[in-house]
LUMLUM-170893 format. One record per residue (C-alpha): chain; residue in three letters; residue number from 0; x, y, z. Coordinates in Angstrom, 3 decimals. Example, Ala and Ser with C-alpha at 12.3 -4.5 7.8 and 13.67 -1.06 7.14 Angstrom:
2
@unit->A; code->ALA; pos->0; c1->12.300; c2->-4.500; c3->7.800
@unit->A; code->SER; pos->1; c1->13.670; c2->-1.060; c3->7.140
//
This chain:
109
@unit->A; code->MET; pos->0; c1->86.561; c2->107.925; c3->158.660
@unit->A; code->ARG; pos->1; c1->85.583; c2->110.081; c3->155.691
@unit->A; code->THR; pos->2; c1->84.846; c2->108.468; c3->152.371
@unit->A; code->LYS; pos->3; c1->85.342; c2->110.235; c3->149.103
@unit->A; code->GLN; pos->4; c1->82.013; c2->110.890; c3->147.426
@unit->A; code->ARG; pos->5; c1->81.890; c2->110.669; c3->143.640
@unit->A; code->LEU; pos->6; c1->79.929; c2->113.500; c3->142.078
@unit->A; code->THR; pos->7; c1->77.782; c2->112.723; c3->139.066
@unit->A; code->ARG; pos->8; c1->78.400; c2->114.999; c3->136.108
@unit->A; code->ASN; pos->9; c1->75.999; c2->115.337; c3->133.202
@unit->A; code->PRO; pos->10; c1->77.220; c2->114.456; c3->129.697
@unit->A; code->ASN; pos->11; c1->78.399; c2->117.340; c3->127.508
@unit->A; code->THR; pos->12; c1->79.657; c2->119.476; c3->130.395
@unit->A; code->THR; pos->13; c1->83.032; c2->120.701; c3->131.587
@unit->A; code->ARG; pos->14; c1->84.875; c2->118.731; c3->134.237
@unit->A; code->HIS; pos->15; c1->83.216; c2->120.969; c3->136.819
@unit->A; code->GLY; pos->16; c1->79.725; c2->120.329; c3->135.403
@unit->A; code->GLY; pos->17; c1->79.208; c2->123.651; c3->133.630
@unit->A; code->PRO; pos->18; c1->78.491; c2->124.416; c3->129.979
@unit->A; code->PHE; pos->19; c1->81.283; c2->124.739; c3->127.442
@unit->A; code->SER; pos->20; c1->81.930; c2->128.253; c3->126.154
@unit->A; code->THR; pos->21; c1->81.061; c2->129.209; c3->122.587
@unit->A; code->GLU; pos->22; c1->84.798; c2->129.557; c3->121.906
@unit->A; code->THR; pos->23; c1->85.404; c2->125.967; c3->123.028
@unit->A; code->ARG; pos->24; c1->82.430; c2->124.684; c3->121.022
@unit->A; code->VAL; pos->25; c1->83.812; c2->126.332; c3->117.869
@unit->A; code->ALA; pos->26; c1->87.314; c2->124.947; c3->118.485
@unit->A; code->VAL; pos->27; c1->85.992; c2->121.424; c3->119.080
@unit->A; code->TRP; pos->28; c1->83.656; c2->121.650; c3->116.041
@unit->A; code->ASN; pos->29; c1->86.693; c2->122.543; c3->113.931
@unit->A; code->LYS; pos->30; c1->88.284; c2->119.224; c3->114.957
@unit->A; code->ALA; pos->31; c1->85.480; c2->117.319; c3->113.175
@unit->A; code->THR; pos->32; c1->86.015; c2->116.148; c3->109.602
@unit->A; code->PRO; pos->33; c1->84.378; c2->118.234; c3->106.848
@unit->A; code->THR; pos->34; c1->81.964; c2->116.289; c3->104.647
@unit->A; code->PHE; pos->35; c1->82.345; c2->116.065; c3->100.888
@unit->A; code->PHE; pos->36; c1->78.782; c2->116.930; c3->99.860
@unit->A; code->LEU; pos->37; c1->77.567; c2->119.142; c3->102.713
@unit->A; code->ASP; pos->38; c1->78.518; c2->122.659; c3->103.790
@unit->A; code->PRO; pos->39; c1->81.316; c2->122.185; c3->106.385
@unit->A; code->ALA; pos->40; c1->80.096; c2->125.233; c3->108.290
@unit->A; code->LEU; pos->41; c1->76.844; c2->123.335; c3->108.953
@unit->A; code->TYR; pos->42; c1->77.718; c2->119.607; c3->108.842
@unit->A; code->ARG; pos->43; c1->80.756; c2->117.513; c3->109.688
@unit->A; code->LYS; pos->44; c1->81.693; c2->113.951; c3->110.670
@unit->A; code->ASP; pos->45; c1->82.713; c2->112.803; c3->114.144
@unit->A; code->ALA; pos->46; c1->85.479; c2->110.267; c3->114.868
@unit->A; code->CYS; pos->47; c1->83.036; c2->107.424; c3->114.120
@unit->A; code->GLY; pos->48; c1->81.996; c2->108.886; c3->110.763
@unit->A; code->ALA; pos->49; c1->78.582; c2->109.991; c3->112.056
@unit->A; code->THR; pos->50; c1->77.180; c2->113.174; c3->110.532
@unit->A; code->ILE; pos->51; c1->76.821; c2->115.983; c3->113.067
@unit->A; code->GLU; pos->52; c1->75.161; c2->119.365; c3->112.587
@unit->A; code->TRP; pos->53; c1->76.467; c2->122.601; c3->114.115
@unit->A; code->ALA; pos->54; c1->72.946; c2->123.804; c3->114.984
@unit->A; code->ALA; pos->55; c1->72.139; c2->120.497; c3->116.734
@unit->A; code->TYR; pos->56; c1->74.738; c2->120.912; c3->119.496
@unit->A; code->GLY; pos->57; c1->73.355; c2->119.290; c3->122.644
@unit->A; code->ASP; pos->58; c1->70.144; c2->118.185; c3->120.893
@unit->A; code->THR; pos->59; c1->69.513; c2->114.545; c3->121.817
@unit->A; code->ASN; pos->60; c1->66.305; c2->114.535; c3->119.754
@unit->A; code->SER; pos->61; c1->68.211; c2->115.214; c3->116.536
@unit->A; code->ASN; pos->62; c1->69.622; c2->112.568; c3->114.201
@unit->A; code->HIS; pos->63; c1->72.664; c2->114.842; c3->113.857
@unit->A; code->GLY; pos->64; c1->72.967; c2->116.084; c3->117.441
@unit->A; code->TRP; pos->65; c1->76.439; c2->116.245; c3->118.904
@unit->A; code->GLU; pos->66; c1->78.223; c2->116.806; c3->122.177
@unit->A; code->ILE; pos->67; c1->81.712; c2->117.514; c3->123.415
@unit->A; code->ASP; pos->68; c1->83.424; c2->114.390; c3->124.714
@unit->A; code->HIS; pos->69; c1->86.462; c2->114.131; c3->126.981
@unit->A; code->VAL; pos->70; c1->88.777; c2->111.673; c3->125.179
@unit->A; code->ASN; pos->71; c1->90.355; c2->110.797; c3->128.527
@unit->A; code->PRO; pos->72; c1->87.261; c2->110.840; c3->130.750
@unit->A; code->VAL; pos->73; c1->86.988; c2->113.273; c3->133.644
@unit->A; code->SER; pos->74; c1->86.561; c2->110.262; c3->135.949
@unit->A; code->ASN; pos->75; c1->90.050; c2->109.171; c3->134.858
@unit->A; code->GLY; pos->76; c1->91.631; c2->112.591; c3->135.418
@unit->A; code->GLY; pos->77; c1->90.751; c2->114.037; c3->131.995
@unit->A; code->THR; pos->78; c1->90.915; c2->117.804; c3->131.607
@unit->A; code->ASP; pos->79; c1->89.013; c2->120.428; c3->129.635
@unit->A; code->ASP; pos->80; c1->92.113; c2->121.174; c3->127.544
@unit->A; code->LEU; pos->81; c1->91.314; c2->121.307; c3->123.826
@unit->A; code->TRP; pos->82; c1->93.602; c2->118.367; c3->123.054
@unit->A; code->ASN; pos->83; c1->91.379; c2->116.207; c3->125.314
@unit->A; code->LEU; pos->84; c1->88.072; c2->117.251; c3->123.744
@unit->A; code->GLN; pos->85; c1->86.398; c2->115.854; c3->120.633
@unit->A; code->PRO; pos->86; c1->83.044; c2->116.289; c3->118.915
@unit->A; code->LEU; pos->87; c1->80.889; c2->113.161; c3->119.012
@unit->A; code->HIS; pos->88; c1->77.390; c2->112.337; c3->117.869
@unit->A; code->TRP; pos->89; c1->75.376; c2->112.340; c3->121.094
@unit->A; code->ARG; pos->90; c1->74.638; c2->108.600; c3->120.868
@unit->A; code->ASN; pos->91; c1->78.341; c2->107.806; c3->120.409
@unit->A; code->ASN; pos->92; c1->79.169; c2->110.019; c3->123.381
@unit->A; code->ARG; pos->93; c1->76.575; c2->108.323; c3->125.588
@unit->A; code->ASN; pos->94; c1->77.798; c2->104.887; c3->124.521
@unit->A; code->LYS; pos->95; c1->81.412; c2->105.856; c3->125.294
@unit->A; code->GLY; pos->96; c1->80.545; c2->107.229; c3->128.732
@unit->A; code->ASP; pos->97; c1->83.570; c2->107.084; c3->131.053
@unit->A; code->SER; pos->98; c1->85.241; c2->104.355; c3->129.026
@unit->A; code->LEU; pos->99; c1->88.694; c2->104.421; c3->127.479
@unit->A; code->SER; pos->100; c1->87.677; c2->101.660; c3->125.065
@unit->A; code->PRO; pos->101; c1->87.838; c2->102.579; c3->121.376
@unit->A; code->ARG; pos->102; c1->84.660; c2->100.544; c3->120.751
@unit->A; code->TYR; pos->103; c1->82.004; c2->103.178; c3->121.313
@unit->A; code->CYS; pos->104; c1->80.724; c2->103.896; c3->117.804
@unit->A; code->VAL; pos->105; c1->77.031; c2->103.089; c3->117.498
@unit->A; code->VAL; pos->106; c1->76.303; c2->105.732; c3->114.829
@unit->A; code->THR; pos->107; c1->78.726; c2->105.684; c3->111.922
@unit->A; code->ASN; pos->108; c1->77.031; c2->107.697; c3->109.147
//
């Protein structure tokens, strides 16, 4: 009998484990909320209200680092379609993981 093996995928990757294209990163960044006092080309807010910085994409050492999250997780059948992707502060993304729970915000500003 063969058992289905679950592959581990790194955070901030496509459903197949590869990097997101620059085009996708720009499209997902544009889904973030512009801030009132900061240049929206450089800084925005994620769904939790956390400030994210364009240049800190993928930077888990930054206070404003961000990643691309699958709203419906890949483990639940989520796709790489733009409607299923959102920008999240890296800590919010890690806290959300493969969950569908709306309670994942650990960084809010």
